[in-house]
N, C-alpha and C positions, 0 to 999 in steps of 0.2 A: 504494499499498500505505500502510496504517496504522501509526505507528512502535510501537503496543501489539501489533501481530499476530505472532504467531509462526509462520513457515511450516513444516508438517510434510511429510514425505515423501508422496509418493501411494499411493493403494491399491495402485496393482499393485507399486510398489516394495518396500511391507511384505510383500506376500504371496512377492516372490519372494525376499525375506531368510527369510521363515519357512519358504519350501519348501528353501532351502539349509541352514538350522538342523535341518530333518527329516532332510536326508540325511546331516548331519553326526551325527545322534542315531542313525540306523540302522547308519552307519560303526563309532561308538563302541560299540554292541551287538554287532557282529560281531567287533571286536577281541578278540586274547587280552589276558589280564591283565598279561603283561610290556610290552606296546604302551602300555595305559591306564596303567600304574606311571609310564612316562616322561612322563605330560602332567600337568599343573596342575589337577586334578579336585577340587573340595570333595567331604567326605562326603556328603552328600545326594545328589549326582548319580551319585557311585561306587556308593551304594546302588540307587539306582533302577536304574542301568545293570545290575547284578548280578541284581536283580528281574526284568528284562524278559526277562534270558536264560531264565529259566524257563517263561514264558508262552507261550501258542498264539497263533493269530491274530488274534482279535476282541479279546484283553485286551491282545496284544502292541502292537496297533495304538493302543489309548488310551495305552499306556504310552509309545510313541514320542513321542505329543503332549505328554504330560507332561514328557518330558525334553526337547523342542524349548524347551517355555516356560523349563524351569530354564536352559536354555541361552542364552535370550533374556533372561532376568533377569540372567546371568552375564557378559554380553558376552563371547562367546565366541571373538573374534579370534585370543586365542593358541594357542586349541584347535583352530581353524581350520588356522592356519599349520603345527601339529605334525603335524596329519593330513594336510595337503598334503605336508609333507618327507617322511613315512612311505612316502606314496603314490608320490613320485617316487622315492624310493630302490628300493623294489618294482620299479617299472619299469625302473630301471636293471639289479638284478638279474636280471631276466626277460630282459631283450634281452641279456643277457652269457650266460646260459643257453641260448636260442634260437642265439646265435653258437655257442656250442661245439657244442649239437646240429647245425647245418648243416655243421660243418667234419667230425665223425664221419661223417656221412651221405655227405658227398663223396668222405672217405677209403673209405668201404666200396662205393661204388658206382662212383668213377672209378679208384680204384687209386693207382698211382704217378705220375700226372700230379697230381693233387692233392696226393699226399705232396710231391712235387717243390715246388709251390707253397708248402705250408706250412712246408717247410722253410726256403725264401727268405724268407719272413715272420719265422720264429721259428728262428734257426741253434740256438737252445739246447736244442731238443726233439731227444728221442733216437730217431733214425731206425729204428735196429735193433727198439728195443721197438715201435715203433709199428707196423713191418712186421710183427713178429710177431702181434701184437694182430689186425691186418686179415686175416692169413692162417687165424688161429683163429676168429675172428669168422664169416669165409665158411665155413669147415668147419661150424661150429655151425649156421648159417643152412641149408645144405645139407642137414644130418643133420636139421634141425627140432629141436634141442637150445634150451635156454634161452640167451638172448643174452648170458651171462656174461663173453666177450670184450669185446661191445660195451660192455658198461656199463664195464668195466676201460679201454678205450679213452676212453670218455668222462671218466673220473675222471684219465687222464693227460693230456689235452688241458687239463682243466679247471686241472690245475696250472699249467700257462703259458700259457694264453691268458686266464685270468680268475679 
């Protein structure tokens, strides 16, 4: 190698980086304003994101390319880290939600055996209230009514599970 030559990333690496920035641009356009406020975005980038939200297919595609270019010029590492943090937090929340749903479904399907297991894992739970909601949910399901007690059971479980 010559001492004066500067080595640049290969073409495939550049394409991967641009593709990652394009994905980031799409995520930024899909985020709500509260999430965008948590990030260090410049005014031009914020303006272009707001504009992209109003566009249809073809124009949106061009606008996403433009936002990608702005991100590339802005060195978007901090934005990437913030988005990754938001996504991981959402995954944790989704996992907790699904865990609570599984407990509710088990309580309604298995009855007292699942309740015993739940009370062993969480002795602070109110067994009487849970039993009452389980009975009411079973009655509502048999009568074809809306699952009001099932939702109340979910809220109760969410109080101490997560």
